mmCIF file as gemmi writes it, N, C-alpha and C atoms, coordinates in Angstrom:
data_model
loop_
_atom_site.group_PDB
_atom_site.id
_atom_site.type_symbol
_atom_site.label_atom_id
_atom_site.label_alt_id
_atom_site.label_comp_id
_atom_site.label_asym_id
_atom_site.label_entity_id
_atom_site.label_seq_id
_atom_site.pdbx_PDB_ins_code
_atom_site.Cartn_x
_atom_site.Cartn_y
_atom_site.Cartn_z
_atom_site.occupancy
_atom_site.B_iso_or_equiv
_atom_site.pdbx_formal_charge
_atom_site.auth_seq_id
_atom_site.auth_asym_id
_atom_site.pdbx_PDB_model_num
ATOM 1 N N . MET Axp A 1 ? 0.833 -1.184 0 1 0 ? 1 A 1
ATOM 2 C CA . MET Axp A 1 ? 0 0 0 1 0 ? 1 A 1
ATOM 3 C C . MET Axp A 1 ? 0.874 1.242 0 1 0 ? 1 A 1
ATOM 4 N N . GLY Axp A 2 ? 0.433 2.286 -0.729 1 0 ? 2 A 1
ATOM 5 C CA . GLY Axp A 2 ? 1.156 3.541 -0.764 1 0 ? 2 A 1
ATOM 6 C C . GLY Axp A 2 ? 2.292 3.555 -1.769 1 0 ? 2 A 1
ATOM 7 N N . GLU Axp A 3 ? 2.519 2.438 -2.432 1 0 ? 3 A 1
ATOM 8 C CA . GLU Axp A 3 ? 3.624 2.388 -3.378 1 0 ? 3 A 1
ATOM 9 C C . GLU Axp A 3 ? 3.157 2.888 -4.738 1 0 ? 3 A 1
ATOM 10 N N . GLN Axp A 4 ? 3.975 3.752 -5.341 1 0 ? 4 A 1
ATOM 11 C CA . GLN Axp A 4 ? 3.68 4.27 -6.664 1 0 ? 4 A 1
ATOM 12 C C . GLN Axp A 4 ? 4.865 3.973 -7.567 1 0 ? 4 A 1
ATOM 13 N N . ALA Axp A 5 ? 4.727 4.325 -8.836 1 0 ? 5 A 1
ATOM 14 C CA . ALA Axp A 5 ? 5.78 4.054 -9.812 1 0 ? 5 A 1
ATOM 15 C C . ALA Axp A 5 ? 7.091 4.74 -9.442 1 0 ? 5 A 1
ATOM 16 N N . GLY Axp A 6 ? 7.028 5.926 -8.833 1 0 ? 6 A 1
ATOM 17 C CA . GLY Axp A 6 ? 8.228 6.68 -8.485 1 0 ? 6 A 1
ATOM 18 C C . GLY Axp A 6 ? 8.824 6.293 -7.149 1 0 ? 6 A 1
ATOM 19 N N . GLY Axp A 7 ? 8.236 5.371 -6.419 1 0 ? 7 A 1
ATOM 20 C CA . GLY Axp A 7 ? 8.747 4.98 -5.105 1 0 ? 7 A 1
ATOM 21 C C . GLY Axp A 7 ? 7.65 5.089 -4.065 1 0 ? 7 A 1
ATOM 22 N N . TRP Axp A 8 ? 8.033 5.242 -2.803 1 0 ? 8 A 1
ATOM 23 C CA . TRP Axp A 8 ? 7.065 5.309 -1.715 1 0 ? 8 A 1
ATOM 24 C C . TRP Axp A 8 ? 6.494 6.7 -1.598 1 0 ? 8 A 1
ATOM 25 N N . ARG Axp A 9 ? 5.232 6.75 -1.314 1 0 ? 9 A 1
ATOM 26 C CA . ARG Axp A 9 ? 4.546 8.026 -1.149 1 0 ? 9 A 1
ATOM 27 C C . ARG Axp A 9 ? 4.729 8.506 0.284 1 0 ? 9 A 1
ATOM 28 N N . ALA Axp A 10 ? 5.073 9.776 0.452 1 0 ? 10 A 1
ATOM 29 C CA . ALA Axp A 10 ? 5.258 10.344 1.787 1 0 ? 10 A 1
ATOM 30 C C . ALA Axp A 10 ? 3.906 10.48 2.486 1 0 ? 10 A 1
ATOM 31 N N . ALA Axp A 11 ? 3.891 10.283 3.779 1 0 ? 11 A 1
ATOM 32 C CA . ALA Axp A 11 ? 2.664 10.418 4.558 1 0 ? 11 A 1
ATOM 33 C C . ALA Axp A 11 ? 2.244 11.876 4.609 1 0 ? 11 A 1
ATOM 34 N N . ARG Axp A 12 ? 0.935 12.141 4.543 1 0 ? 12 A 1
ATOM 35 C CA . ARG Axp A 12 ? 0.414 13.5 4.592 1 0 ? 12 A 1
ATOM 36 C C . ARG Axp A 12 ? -0.442 13.643 5.837 1 0 ? 12 A 1
ATOM 37 N N . ILE Axp A 13 ? -0.468 14.838 6.389 1 0 ? 13 A 1
ATOM 38 C CA . ILE Axp A 13 ? -1.183 15.12 7.626 1 0 ? 13 A 1
ATOM 39 C C . ILE Axp A 13 ? -2.365 16.032 7.312 1 0 ? 13 A 1
ATOM 40 N N . ALA Axp A 14 ? -3.54 15.714 7.845 1 0 ? 14 A 1
ATOM 41 C CA . ALA Axp A 14 ? -4.731 16.544 7.648 1 0 ? 14 A 1
ATOM 42 C C . ALA Axp A 14 ? -4.689 17.728 8.607 1 0 ? 14 A 1
ATOM 43 N N . VAL Axp A 15 ? -4.923 18.939 8.086 1 0 ? 15 A 1
ATOM 44 C CA . VAL Axp A 15 ? -4.959 20.149 8.909 1 0 ? 15 A 1
ATOM 45 C C . VAL Axp A 15 ? -6.164 20.986 8.508 1 0 ? 15 A 1
ATOM 46 N N . SER Axp A 16 ? -6.627 21.822 9.425 1 0 ? 16 A 1
ATOM 47 C CA . SER Axp A 16 ? -7.677 22.793 9.144 1 0 ? 16 A 1
ATOM 48 C C . SER Axp A 16 ? -7.016 24.147 8.944 1 0 ? 16 A 1
ATOM 49 N N . LEU Axp A 17 ? -7.64 24.991 8.123 1 0 ? 17 A 1
ATOM 50 C CA . LEU Axp A 17 ? -7.14 26.342 7.901 1 0 ? 17 A 1
ATOM 51 C C . LEU Axp A 17 ? -8.076 27.323 8.585 1 0 ? 17 A 1
ATOM 52 N N . ALA Axp A 18 ? -7.511 28.2 9.433 1 0 ? 18 A 1
ATOM 53 C CA . ALA Axp A 18 ? -8.303 29.176 10.168 1 0 ? 18 A 1
ATOM 54 C C . ALA Axp A 18 ? -7.968 30.582 9.691 1 0 ? 18 A 1
ATOM 55 N N . CYS Axp A 19 ? -8.99 31.405 9.575 1 0 ? 19 A 1
ATOM 56 C CA . CYS Axp A 19 ? -8.82 32.803 9.171 1 0 ? 19 A 1
ATOM 57 C C . CYS Axp A 19 ? -7.974 33.532 10.206 1 0 ? 19 A 1
ATOM 58 N N . SER Axp A 20 ? -7.025 34.344 9.746 1 0 ? 20 A 1
ATOM 59 C CA . SER Axp A 20 ? -6.145 35.063 10.673 1 0 ? 20 A 1
ATOM 60 C C . SER Axp A 20 ? -6.859 36.236 11.342 1 0 ? 20 A 1
ATOM 61 N N . GLU Axp A 21 ? -7.986 36.688 10.793 1 0 ? 21 A 1
ATOM 62 C CA . GLU Axp A 21 ? -8.706 37.82 11.379 1 0 ? 21 A 1
ATOM 63 C C . GLU Axp A 21 ? -9.802 37.386 12.341 1 0 ? 21 A 1
ATOM 64 N N . CYS Axp A 22 ? -10.702 36.498 11.902 1 0 ? 22 A 1
ATOM 65 C CA . CYS Axp A 22 ? -11.83 36.112 12.76 1 0 ? 22 A 1
ATOM 66 C C . CYS Axp A 22 ? -11.642 34.742 13.423 1 0 ? 22 A 1
ATOM 67 N N . LYS Axp A 23 ? -10.575 34.024 13.088 1 0 ? 23 A 1
ATOM 68 C CA . LYS Axp A 23 ? -10.247 32.704 13.658 1 0 ? 23 A 1
ATOM 69 C C . LYS Axp A 23 ? -11.255 31.614 13.31 1 0 ? 23 A 1
ATOM 70 N N . SER Axp A 24 ? -12.083 31.835 12.31 1 0 ? 24 A 1
ATOM 71 C CA . SER Axp A 24 ? -13.052 30.84 11.864 1 0 ? 24 A 1
ATOM 72 C C . SER Axp A 24 ? -12.339 29.766 11.038 1 0 ? 24 A 1
ATOM 73 N N . ARG Axp A 25 ? -12.621 28.505 11.328 1 0 ? 25 A 1
ATOM 74 C CA . ARG Axp A 25 ? -12.005 27.399 10.58 1 0 ? 25 A 1
ATOM 75 C C . ARG Axp A 25 ? -12.865 27.083 9.37 1 0 ? 25 A 1
ATOM 76 N N . ASN Axp A 26 ? -12.41 27.514 8.187 1 0 ? 26 A 1
ATOM 77 C CA . ASN Axp A 26 ? -13.212 27.43 6.978 1 0 ? 26 A 1
ATOM 78 C C . ASN Axp A 26 ? -12.817 26.315 6.035 1 0 ? 26 A 1
ATOM 79 N N . TYR Axp A 27 ? -11.582 25.901 6.018 1 0 ? 27 A 1
ATOM 80 C CA . TYR Axp A 27 ? -11.085 24.958 5.021 1 0 ? 27 A 1
ATOM 81 C C . TYR Axp A 27 ? -10.309 23.823 5.677 1 0 ? 27 A 1
ATOM 82 N N . LYS Axp A 28 ? -10.245 22.675 4.968 1 0 ? 28 A 1
ATOM 83 C CA . LYS Axp A 28 ? -9.431 21.532 5.388 1 0 ? 28 A 1
ATOM 84 C C . LYS Axp A 28 ? -8.544 21.144 4.22 1 0 ? 28 A 1
ATOM 85 N N . THR Axp A 29 ? -7.309 20.728 4.515 1 0 ? 29 A 1
ATOM 86 C CA . THR Axp A 29 ? -6.363 20.327 3.488 1 0 ? 29 A 1
ATOM 87 C C . THR Axp A 29 ? -5.361 19.346 4.093 1 0 ? 29 A 1
ATOM 88 N N . THR Axp A 30 ? -4.413 18.892 3.291 1 0 ? 30 A 1
ATOM 89 C CA . THR Axp A 30 ? -3.343 18.023 3.78 1 0 ? 30 A 1
ATOM 90 C C . THR Axp A 30 ? -2.009 18.703 3.547 1 0 ? 30 A 1
ATOM 91 N N . LYS Axp A 31 ? -0.996 18.271 4.301 1 0 ? 31 A 1
ATOM 92 C CA . LYS Axp A 31 ? 0.33 18.851 4.165 1 0 ? 31 A 1
ATOM 93 C C . LYS Axp A 31 ? 1.38 17.796 4.447 1 0 ? 31 A 1
ATOM 94 N N . ALA Axp A 32 ? 2.6 18.066 4.008 1 0 ? 32 A 1
ATOM 95 C CA . ALA Axp A 32 ? 3.737 17.215 4.336 1 0 ? 32 A 1
ATOM 96 C C . ALA Axp A 32 ? 4.12 17.483 5.795 1 0 ? 32 A 1
ATOM 97 N N . PRO Axp A 33 ? 4.699 16.511 6.49 1 0 ? 33 A 1
ATOM 98 C CA . PRO Axp A 33 ? 5.006 16.681 7.913 1 0 ? 33 A 1
ATOM 99 C C . PRO Axp A 33 ? 5.915 17.866 8.233 1 0 ? 33 A 1
ATOM 100 N N . ASP Axp A 34 ? 6.822 18.224 7.348 1 0 ? 34 A 1
ATOM 101 C CA . ASP Axp A 34 ? 7.774 19.304 7.63 1 0 ? 34 A 1
ATOM 102 C C . ASP Axp A 34 ? 7.362 20.644 7.026 1 0 ? 34 A 1
ATOM 103 N N . GLN Axp A 35 ? 6.131 20.746 6.52 1 0 ? 35 A 1
ATOM 104 C CA . GLN Axp A 35 ? 5.654 21.935 5.818 1 0 ? 35 A 1
ATOM 105 C C . GLN Axp A 35 ? 4.775 22.789 6.728 1 0 ? 35 A 1
ATOM 106 N N . VAL Axp A 36 ? 4.823 24.118 6.54 1 0 ? 36 A 1
ATOM 107 C CA . VAL Axp A 36 ? 3.934 25.037 7.238 1 0 ? 36 A 1
ATOM 108 C C . VAL Axp A 36 ? 3.009 25.647 6.189 1 0 ? 36 A 1
ATOM 109 N N . VAL Axp A 37 ? 1.684 25.54 6.397 1 0 ? 37 A 1
ATOM 110 C CA . VAL Axp A 37 ? 0.709 25.982 5.398 1 0 ? 37 A 1
ATOM 111 C C . VAL Axp A 37 ? 0.129 27.339 5.799 1 0 ? 37 A 1
ATOM 112 N N . SER Axp A 38 ? 0.163 28.277 4.856 1 0 ? 38 A 1
ATOM 113 C CA . SER Axp A 38 ? -0.448 29.587 5.019 1 0 ? 38 A 1
ATOM 114 C C . SER Axp A 38 ? -0.928 30.017 3.637 1 0 ? 38 A 1
ATOM 115 N N . LEU Axp A 39 ? -2.251 30.086 3.44 1 0 ? 39 A 1
ATOM 116 C CA . LEU Axp A 39 ? -2.819 30.391 2.136 1 0 ? 39 A 1
ATOM 117 C C . LEU Axp A 39 ? -3.762 31.584 2.22 1 0 ? 39 A 1
ATOM 118 N N . ARG Axp A 40 ? -3.873 32.302 1.127 1 0 ? 40 A 1
ATOM 119 C CA . ARG Axp A 40 ? -4.823 33.407 1.034 1 0 ? 40 A 1
ATOM 120 C C . ARG Axp A 40 ? -6.11 32.853 0.429 1 0 ? 40 A 1
ATOM 121 N N . LYS Axp A 41 ? -7.173 32.796 1.25 1 0 ? 41 A 1
ATOM 122 C CA . LYS Axp A 41 ? -8.442 32.204 0.841 1 0 ? 41 A 1
ATOM 123 C C . LYS Axp A 41 ? -9.59 33.16 1.194 1 0 ? 41 A 1
ATOM 124 N N . PHE Axp A 42 ? -10.775 32.876 0.631 1 0 ? 42 A 1
ATOM 125 C CA . PHE Axp A 42 ? -11.954 33.681 0.929 1 0 ? 42 A 1
ATOM 126 C C . PHE Axp A 42 ? -12.587 33.213 2.237 1 0 ? 42 A 1
ATOM 127 N N . CYS Axp A 43 ? -12.857 34.15 3.131 1 0 ? 43 A 1
ATOM 128 C CA . CYS Axp A 43 ? -13.506 33.849 4.411 1 0 ? 43 A 1
ATOM 129 C C . CYS Axp A 43 ? -14.978 34.238 4.321 1 0 ? 43 A 1
ATOM 130 N N . LYS Axp A 44 ? -15.872 33.295 4.586 1 0 ? 44 A 1
ATOM 131 C CA . LYS Axp A 44 ? -17.308 33.556 4.518 1 0 ? 44 A 1
ATOM 132 C C . LYS Axp A 44 ? -17.77 34.472 5.653 1 0 ? 44 A 1
ATOM 133 N N . GLN Axp A 45 ? -17.097 34.425 6.795 1 0 ? 45 A 1
ATOM 134 C CA . GLN Axp A 45 ? -17.482 35.26 7.937 1 0 ? 45 A 1
ATOM 135 C C . GLN Axp A 45 ? -17.08 36.716 7.717 1 0 ? 45 A 1
ATOM 136 N N . CYS Axp A 46 ? -15.853 36.944 7.23 1 0 ? 46 A 1
ATOM 137 C CA . CYS Axp A 46 ? -15.349 38.304 6.994 1 0 ? 46 A 1
ATOM 138 C C . CYS Axp A 46 ? -15.828 38.863 5.658 1 0 ? 46 A 1
ATOM 139 N N . LYS Axp A 47 ? -16.231 37.97 4.75 1 0 ? 47 A 1
ATOM 140 C CA . LYS Axp A 47 ? -16.653 38.322 3.394 1 0 ? 47 A 1
ATOM 141 C C . LYS Axp A 47 ? -15.549 39.016 2.596 1 0 ? 47 A 1
ATOM 142 N N . LYS Axp A 48 ? -14.311 38.515 2.761 1 0 ? 48 A 1
ATOM 143 C CA . LYS Axp A 48 ? -13.177 39.021 1.985 1 0 ? 48 A 1
ATOM 144 C C . LYS Axp A 48 ? -12.059 37.987 1.985 1 0 ? 48 A 1
ATOM 145 N N . HIS Axp A 49 ? -11.069 38.19 1.129 1 0 ? 49 A 1
ATOM 146 C CA . HIS Axp A 49 ? -9.915 37.306 1.069 1 0 ? 49 A 1
ATOM 147 C C . HIS Axp A 49 ? -8.953 37.658 2.197 1 0 ? 49 A 1
ATOM 148 N N . THR Axp A 50 ? -8.598 36.653 2.995 1 0 ? 50 A 1
ATOM 149 C CA . THR Axp A 50 ? -7.668 36.851 4.105 1 0 ? 50 A 1
ATOM 150 C C . THR Axp A 50 ? -6.674 35.695 4.124 1 0 ? 50 A 1
ATOM 151 N N . VAL Axp A 51 ? -5.632 35.836 4.906 1 0 ? 51 A 1
ATOM 152 C CA . VAL Axp A 51 ? -4.655 34.766 5.078 1 0 ? 51 A 1
ATOM 153 C C . VAL Axp A 51 ? -5.238 33.738 6.033 1 0 ? 51 A 1
ATOM 154 N N . HIS Axp A 52 ? -5.158 32.472 5.637 1 0 ? 52 A 1
ATOM 155 C CA . HIS Axp A 52 ? -5.621 31.365 6.482 1 0 ? 52 A 1
ATOM 156 C C . HIS Axp A 52 ? -4.398 30.538 6.866 1 0 ? 52 A 1
ATOM 157 N N . ASN Axp A 53 ? -4.207 30.325 8.168 1 0 ? 53 A 1
ATOM 158 C CA . ASN Axp A 53 ? -3.071 29.575 8.695 1 0 ? 53 A 1
ATOM 159 C C . ASN Axp A 53 ? -3.528 28.212 9.177 1 0 ? 53 A 1
ATOM 160 N N . GLU Axp A 54 ? -2.598 27.277 9.225 1 0 ? 54 A 1
ATOM 161 C CA . GLU Axp A 54 ? -2.935 25.911 9.634 1 0 ? 54 A 1
ATOM 162 C C . GLU Axp A 54 ? -3.217 25.811 11.131 1 0 ? 54 A 1
ATOM 163 N N . THR Axp A 55 ? -4.165 24.952 11.471 1 0 ? 55 A 1
ATOM 164 C CA . THR Axp A 55 ? -4.455 24.587 12.855 1 0 ? 55 A 1
ATOM 165 C C . THR Axp A 55 ? -4.63 23.077 12.889 1 0 ? 55 A 1
ATOM 166 N N . LYS Axp A 56 ? -4.677 22.506 14.037 1 0 ? 56 A 1
ATOM 167 C CA . LYS Axp A 56 ? -4.837 21.048 14.143 1 0 ? 56 A 1
ATOM 168 C C . LYS Axp A 56 ? -6.283 20.694 14.343 1 0 ? 56 A 1
């Protein structure tokens, strides 16, 4: 399981993304274990594009 043509697939961790302004958790995504996720996404609570940072 997890084996692909290029070798072994790295394990990914599920994280939630929270708005940096209102702290609402709007999105879910996966990341590599050594990666820090920070994306600019639309927040439904603020009604504008804001930076969303990873939370557990």
